[in-house]
NUNUBA-415719 format. One line per 3 residues: their letters; for each residue y, z, x of N, C-alpha, C. Coordinates in steps of 0.001 Angstrom, whole numbers, plus 524288, in hexadecimal, padded with zeros to 5 digits. Each point is the difference from the previous one (the first is absolute). Layout:
! residues N
A) Y:Z:X:Y:Z:X:Y:Z:X ~ ...
//
This chain:
! residues 87
MLQ) 8703A:7D88F:836C6:7FAB0:8005C:7FDFC:80007:80384:7FB27 ~ 7FD9D:7FE2D:7FBE9:7FFCB:802DC:7FB13:7FC1A:80475:80055 ~ 801BB:8049B:7FE4C:7FC7B:8048A:7FFE4:7FCE6:7FFCF:7FAEC
LDC) 7FAEE:7FFFE:8005D:7FCA8:7FFA5:7FB67:7FE69:8055E:7FE15 ~ 7FF61:8006A:7FAD8:7FE0D:804CF:7FDA8:7FA2A:7FF50:7FF11 ~ 7FCEA:80258:80359:7FA4D:7FFAE:7FF87:7FDD1:80496:7FCE6
GPI) 80377:8033E:7FDCF:7FE5D:804A7:7FD21:7FC10:7FF00:7FBAA ~ 800E9:7FC07:7FCA5:7FC35:7FF0C:7FBD3:7FA87:7FEB3:80211 ~ 7FFD2:7FD51:80461:7FAED:7FEAE:8024F:7FD62:804F4:80207
IQK) 80302:80355:80286:7FDDF:804EB:80207:7FDFE:8035D:7FB87 ~ 802EF:80034:7FBAC:7FE3F:802FE:7FB72:7FAE2:7FDD9:7FDD8 ~ 7FF91:7FAD4:7FFE4:7FB2E:7FD90:7FE17:7FB6D:80179:80387
IQS) 800D7:7FFE3:80517:7FBE1:80167:803BA:7FE5C:805AB:7FF3E ~ 803CD:80375:7FF50:7FEC2:80587:7FF2B:7FCDE:800C7:7FAFC ~ 80182:7FD4A:7FBE2:7FD33:80069:7FB07:7FA69:7FDFE:80088
LTE) 7FF5E:7FB90:80289:7FAC4:7FDD1:800C9:7FCA7:8039D:80357 ~ 8025F:8025F:803F5:7FD25:803A3:80360:7FDFE:804A1:7FCDA ~ 8035C:8022A:7FCAF:7FE56:80461:7FCB0:7FB95:7FE66:7FC52
QMW) 8007F:7FB5F:7FDB9:7FBED:7FE12:7FC7B:7FAD2:7FF59:802DD ~ 80045:7FE16:804D4:7FB2F:7FF44:80306:7FD80:80539:80159 ~ 80327:803F6:8013F:7FDE2:8053B:80122:7FD3B:80233:7FB38
ELD) 80289:7FF85:7FB6D:7FDA1:801E2:7FB28:7FAE3:7FD23:7FEE1 ~ 8000B:7FAF0:800DB:7FB4F:7FCE0:7FF1A:7FBAC:8017C:803CD ~ 80160:80101:804E1:7FC1E:801C9:803D5:7FD58:80502:7FE26
NEI) 8031B:80396:7FDE6:7FDCA:804E4:7FE00:7FC4E:7FF02:7FB70 ~ 8017B:7FC72:7FC81:7FC9B:7FEAD:7FB98:7FADE:7FD9D:801E0 ~ 80054:7FC8F:803D7:7FB53:7FD71:80217:7FC67:80409:8027B
EAC) 80236:80379:80323:7FCD3:80413:8027F:7FD59:80376:7FBF5 ~ 802D3:80178:7FBE9:7FDBF:8034E:7FBE4:7FBA1:7FD22:7FD24 ~ 800D0:7FB19:7FEEF:7FC11:7FCDD:7FD4A:7FB18:7FF71:80359
EAQ) 800B9:7FEF6:804FC:7FB84:7FF73:80385:7FD13:80527:80092 ~ 802D5:8044B:8003E:7FD7D:80523:8006D:7FCD6:80133:7FB16 ~ 80221:7FEC2:7FB78:7FD2A:800C8:7FB19:7FB19:7FCAB:7FFD7
ALL) 80078:7FB2B:801C6:7FB96:7FC5F:7FFD0:7FB6D:801FE:8033E ~ 80122:80287:8045A:7FBD6:801FF:8035F:7FCFF:80478:7FD74 ~ 8026E:802A9:7FC52:7FD94:80483:7FD7D:7FD3B:7FEA4:7FAE4
KPL) 80088:7FB3A:7FE32:7FDE0:7FE86:7FAE8:7FADA:7FD12:8008D ~ 7FCB2:80036:7FBEF:7FB37:7FCE3:80003:80153:7FA2A:7FFB4 ~ 7FC1F:7FCCF:80125:800CE:7FA5D:8008D:802EF:7FD5B:7FB84
PRY) 7FE97:800B4:7FB14:802E9:7FD1B:7FBF6:805D8:80149:80007 ~ 8014E:804EB:8009B:8057E:80195:80020:80299:7FE23:80511 ~ 7FCFB:7FFBE:80432:80209:7FE18:80502:80219:7FA72:7FF65
FTL) 7FD08:7FCB0:7FD45:801A7:7FA8C:7FF65:8050A:7FF91:7FCD3 ~ 80099:80356:7FC1C:804D8:80015:7FCFA:80494:8018A:8037F ~ 7FF36:803FF:8031C:80424:801B9:8038E:8010B:7FBF5:80443
QKE) 7FBF6:7FD2C:80197:800C1:7FBF2:803F3:80382:7FBAB:7FDE2 ~ 7FF52:7FEA6:7FB0A:8036D:7FC10:7FD9D:805A8:801EA:7FFF2 ~ 800B6:80500:7FED8:8053E:80246:8000D:80242:7FFE1:8058A
ADR) 7FCDD:80150:803DB:801C5:7FFD2:80574:8016D:7FA6D:8018A ~ 7FCEC:7FC35:7FE53:8012F:7FA85:80127:80537:7FE61:7FD96 ~ 800FC:801C4:7FB30:804EF:7FED0:7FD60:80498:80263:80309
LLK) 7FF4E:804D4:801AF:8041B:8029C:80302:800EB:7FD4F:8053F ~ 7FBD3:7FE4B:80286:80088:7FD47:80503:802CC:7FAC9:7FF58 ~ 7FEFB:7FD5E:7FBA4:802B3:7FB11:7FEE9:805DF:80103:7FF65
RQR) 80157:8042B:7FD34:8057F:80171:7FF59:80266:8018C:80545 ~ 7FCF0:8029D:80340:801E3:8018A:8052D:8014E:7FB2C:8034C ~ 7FCA7:7FC11:7FFCE:8010D:7FB2B:802F2:804FB:7FD56:7FE0A
ALQ) 800C3:80000:7FAD9:804B9:7FDA1:7FDD1:804E0:802F2:801CE ~ 7FFBA:80534:7FFE6:8046A:80324:801E4:800F8:7FF13:805CB ~ 7FBD9:7FF83:80307:80094:7FF08:80599:802B4:7FAC8:800ED
NEW) 7FEA0:7FC07:7FCE6:80296:7FAED:8007B:805CA:8006A:7FEA6 ~ 80141:802DE:7FBD9:8057C:800D7:7FE8C:802EA:802D1:8045F ~ 7FD79:803F4:8024B:80265:802FF:8043D:800FC:7FC76:804B4
NNA) 7FC1F:7FCC5:8015E:8009D:7FC5D:80464:80494:7FC4E:7FF0E ~ 8005E:7FDE7:7FB36:80454:7FC7A:7FEB9:8053D:802CF:80068 ~ 80038:804D2:7FE1E:804DE:802FE:8004F:80179:80119:805AF
MND) 7FC30:8011E:80346:80120:800DC:8058D:8020D:7FAFF:80283 ~ 7FDD1:7FB86:7FE87:80207:7FB02:801ED:8059E:7FF36:7FE2E ~ 80102:8013C:7FB01:8054F:7FF99:7FDED:803C0:80371:8031B
LAI) 7FE51:804B6:80141:8034C:80399:802F8:8011B:7FDE3:8057A ~ 7FC0B:7FDEB:8027D:800C2:7FDCB:8053D:803E1:7FB7E:7FFD7 ~ 7FF82:7FCB7:7FC0C:8039C:7FB98:7FF7A:8057C:801FE:7FED4
CRS) 80058:803BB:7FC71:80518:80235:7FE90:802C5:8023B:804C7 ~ 7FD1E:802C5:8032A:80263:8027F:80497:80141:7FC1C:80458 ~ 7FD67:7FB87:80004:800D7:7FC4F:80444:803C2:7FB97:7FE8F
EGQ) 800EB:7FF23:7FAFE:8036D:7FBB7:7FE6A:80593:801DF:7FF50 ~ 803A2:7FC94:8010E:8057D:8013A:7FF4D:80235:7FD87:7FB1B ~ 7FCBF:7FE71:7FC75:801C5:7FDA3:7FB20:7FDB7:802FA:7FB67
EYR) 801D5:7FECB:7FB57:7FE05:802C6:7FB68:7FA31:7FEF7:7FF6C ~ 7FD47:80419:7FE67:7FA5B:7FFA9:7FF4F:7FE91:802DE:7FB09 ~ 7FC0A:7FE24:7FD47:7FE49:8029C:7FB38:7FA1B:800A4:80015
LQG) 7FE32:803C1:7FD10:7FA64:800CD:7FF73:7FD98:7FB32:7FD85 ~ 7FB38:7FEDA:80157:7FD52:7FB94:7FDAC:7FFC2:800BA:7FA1D ~ 801BF:7FC04:7FD2E:7FFB6:8002E:7FA57:80475:802E3:7FD68
EEI) 803C6:801F2:802ED:8045D:802DE:7FDB6:804FE:7FCD5:800A3 ~ 80355:80069:7FC22:8050B:7FD5F:8001A:80401:80360:802D4 ~ 803D7:7FD73:8024F:8043E:802DD:8029E:803E2:801BE:7FBE5
//
């Protein structure tokens, strides 16, 4: 049985996790600011929060795909590559 190197996938997951934590902090800060601002400024901050949430969903999808890649890598006995990457 071939031993697979899942290291690059694990690194990708760690990087995505860090990015999601940073984004969570940005979202929380934006929401906290929005609560303290008058209505016109609130709507501007709400648009920013919506943009950040959209990016968060995209990162979550990337993270989910990477976790699937890791599960496959660890369970398969043949060469495996990240989606969209060349061997």
